[in-house]
N, C-alpha and C positions, 0 to 999 in steps of 0.2 A: 477548249476546242482550238485547233489550229485554224488559220485563215482559210485554208483549202476546205476544211470540214465545214466552216461557216458558209462558204460559198456554195458548197454542194447541198447543204441543208436548205439554203435559200432557193436553190434551183428546184429541189424537191417540193418545196412549199408552192412555188410558182406553178409547177406541173400539176399539183393536187387541185389547183383551181382552174385547170385547163388552159394554162398559159401556152402561148405559141412561140416557136422559134427561140427557145431558151438557150442562152450561151453563157459559158463561164470563160473569161479571158484572164490569163495570168499577165499582169502588167508591171510587176515589181522590177523587172529589168529595164523598162522603158519609162517609168514614172515614179515619182516619190508620193504621188497622190494616194495610192493604195497598193495592196498586193494583188487583189482580184477585182474584176468588174463582172457583175452578173447582169444580164440583160434578158428581158422577157416582154412579150406583147400580149395585151388583152384586146378583145374585139369591141368593147364598149367601155365607157367611163366607169360604169358600175363594176365591170370585171376588173379593170385596172385597180380600182380601190380595193376590191375584195382580195386580189392577189397580193397587194401591198400589206394589207392587214394580216393575211395568212403568214407572210414572211415574218412580220413582226411578232406574231403570236407564237409561231414554231420556234423561232430563235430565242424568244423570251423564255419559253418552256425549257430550252436547252441551256439557259443561264447566260445568254448573250443579249445585252441590252443595246438598243439602237442609240447612237450618239446624237444623230440629227435627222430630221425628216423635212423634205422640201416638196411642194407641189400638191398637197392634199386638196387644195381648193380648185385646181385646174382639172384634175383627174385625167389629163392626157399624158403627163409624165410625172411619176412620183419617184423620188430618190430617197433611199434609206441608207444612211451612212453608218457603217459599223467599223469605222476607222481603217481597218486593214481590208475591208470588203465593202464595196459600194454596189448596192442593188438598184437597178433602174427598171421601172415598169412603165411601159409606153402603150399608147394607143398606136394603131397602125400608122396613122398619118405622122404622129410625132416621131416615131422610130425612123421612118423614111427621111423625115426632115433633118433630124439631128445626126443620123448615120454614125452612131458611136463605133460600130464595127470598123468603119473606115478610119476613124480617129485612132483606134487601138489596134490597127492591122499589124503592127510590129510586135504585139503581145502574142502569147501562146494560147491557142484554143485548147481548152481542157475537154477531154472526152467524157461526157456525162450520160451517154446513151444507156448505160447500165443502171442508172439511178432515177431516170424520169420515164414517164409513160409515153 
Protein backbone atom coordinates (compact mmCIF):
# COMPACT_ATOMS: atom_id res chain seq x y z
CA UNK A 1 0.00 0.00 0.00
CA UNK A 2 1.15 3.52 -0.71
CA UNK A 3 1.26 6.06 2.10
CA UNK A 4 -1.82 7.78 0.68
CA UNK A 5 -3.72 4.48 0.62
CA UNK A 6 -2.73 3.85 4.25
CA UNK A 7 -3.90 7.34 5.22
CA UNK A 8 -7.23 6.88 3.45
CA UNK A 9 -7.75 3.45 5.01
CA UNK A 10 -7.08 4.98 8.43
CA UNK A 11 -9.60 7.75 7.70
CA UNK A 12 -12.21 5.15 6.71
CA UNK A 13 -11.57 3.24 9.94
CA UNK A 14 -12.01 6.42 12.00
CA UNK A 15 -15.23 7.18 10.15
CA UNK A 16 -16.57 3.66 10.72
CA UNK A 17 -16.42 4.34 14.47
CA UNK A 18 -18.25 7.67 14.03
CA UNK A 19 -15.14 9.82 14.29
CA UNK A 20 -15.67 13.54 13.80
CA UNK A 21 -13.86 16.13 11.68
CA UNK A 22 -11.51 13.62 10.05
CA UNK A 23 -8.65 15.18 8.10
CA UNK A 24 -5.84 13.79 5.96
CA UNK A 25 -3.00 16.27 5.49
CA UNK A 26 -0.11 15.68 3.10
CA UNK A 27 2.99 16.96 4.91
CA UNK A 28 5.89 15.44 2.96
CA UNK A 29 6.78 18.83 1.44
CA UNK A 30 6.93 20.56 4.83
CA UNK A 31 8.33 17.87 7.14
CA UNK A 32 10.55 14.81 7.23
CA UNK A 33 8.39 13.39 10.02
CA UNK A 34 5.97 11.56 7.71
CA UNK A 35 4.19 11.84 4.37
CA UNK A 36 0.65 12.13 5.78
CA UNK A 37 -0.99 13.15 9.02
CA UNK A 38 -4.45 11.77 9.77
CA UNK A 39 -6.50 13.51 12.45
CA UNK A 40 -9.85 12.54 13.95
CA UNK A 41 -11.91 13.33 17.03
CA UNK A 42 -13.91 11.14 19.37
CA UNK A 43 -16.56 12.40 21.78
CA UNK A 44 -15.40 10.30 24.75
CA UNK A 45 -12.30 8.49 25.94
CA UNK A 46 -14.03 5.19 25.13
CA UNK A 47 -14.67 6.31 21.55
CA UNK A 48 -11.10 7.62 21.16
CA UNK A 49 -9.78 4.20 22.16
CA UNK A 50 -12.28 2.35 19.95
CA UNK A 51 -11.34 4.51 16.96
CA UNK A 52 -7.63 3.87 17.50
CA UNK A 53 -8.19 0.15 17.85
CA UNK A 54 -10.24 0.10 14.63
CA UNK A 55 -7.47 1.85 12.70
CA UNK A 56 -4.95 -0.65 14.00
CA UNK A 57 -7.26 -3.58 13.20
CA UNK A 58 -8.14 -2.46 9.66
CA UNK A 59 -4.57 -1.61 8.70
CA UNK A 60 -3.29 -4.86 10.21
CA UNK A 61 -5.84 -6.72 8.06
CA UNK A 62 -4.45 -4.85 5.05
CA UNK A 63 -0.92 -5.98 5.96
CA UNK A 64 0.27 -2.69 7.45
CA UNK A 65 1.74 -3.01 10.94
CA UNK A 66 1.89 -0.11 13.36
CA UNK A 67 5.44 0.91 14.22
CA UNK A 68 4.67 2.65 17.51
CA UNK A 69 1.67 3.66 19.64
CA UNK A 70 1.55 6.46 22.21
CA UNK A 71 -1.18 7.61 24.57
CA UNK A 72 -3.30 4.50 25.25
CA UNK A 73 -3.38 5.26 28.96
CA UNK A 74 -4.63 8.82 28.62
CA UNK A 75 -7.35 8.16 26.01
CA UNK A 76 -7.44 11.88 25.17
CA UNK A 77 -4.83 11.66 22.41
CA UNK A 78 -3.69 8.39 20.88
CA UNK A 79 -1.00 8.44 18.22
CA UNK A 80 -0.43 5.53 15.86
CA UNK A 81 2.85 5.74 13.95
CA UNK A 82 2.91 3.93 10.61
CA UNK A 83 6.25 5.56 9.64
CA UNK A 84 4.98 7.35 6.51
CA UNK A 85 1.56 8.00 8.06
CA UNK A 86 0.83 9.27 11.56
CA UNK A 87 -2.70 8.84 12.86
CA UNK A 88 -3.83 11.13 15.70
CA UNK A 89 -7.08 10.39 17.52
CA UNK A 90 -8.14 13.14 19.92
CA UNK A 91 -10.81 14.03 22.40
CA UNK A 92 -12.44 17.39 21.60
CA UNK A 93 -10.45 19.17 24.30
CA UNK A 94 -7.09 17.68 23.30
CA UNK A 95 -7.66 18.48 19.63
CA UNK A 96 -8.43 22.10 20.41
CA UNK A 97 -5.43 22.35 22.75
CA UNK A 98 -2.82 20.83 20.40
CA UNK A 99 -4.34 22.31 17.21
CA UNK A 100 -2.36 20.15 14.79
CA UNK A 101 -4.16 21.67 11.82
CA UNK A 102 -2.50 24.98 12.66
CA UNK A 103 0.87 23.28 12.99
CA UNK A 104 0.48 21.59 9.59
CA UNK A 105 -1.34 24.45 7.83
CA UNK A 106 1.36 24.51 5.13
CA UNK A 107 0.49 20.91 4.24
CA UNK A 108 -2.05 19.94 1.60
CA UNK A 109 -5.51 18.91 2.77
CA UNK A 110 -6.56 15.76 0.93
CA UNK A 111 -10.21 15.51 -0.10
CA UNK A 112 -11.61 12.38 1.56
CA UNK A 113 -15.30 13.27 1.27
CA UNK A 114 -15.88 10.40 -1.13
CA UNK A 115 -14.50 7.75 1.24
CA UNK A 116 -15.96 8.66 4.64
CA UNK A 117 -19.53 8.83 5.90
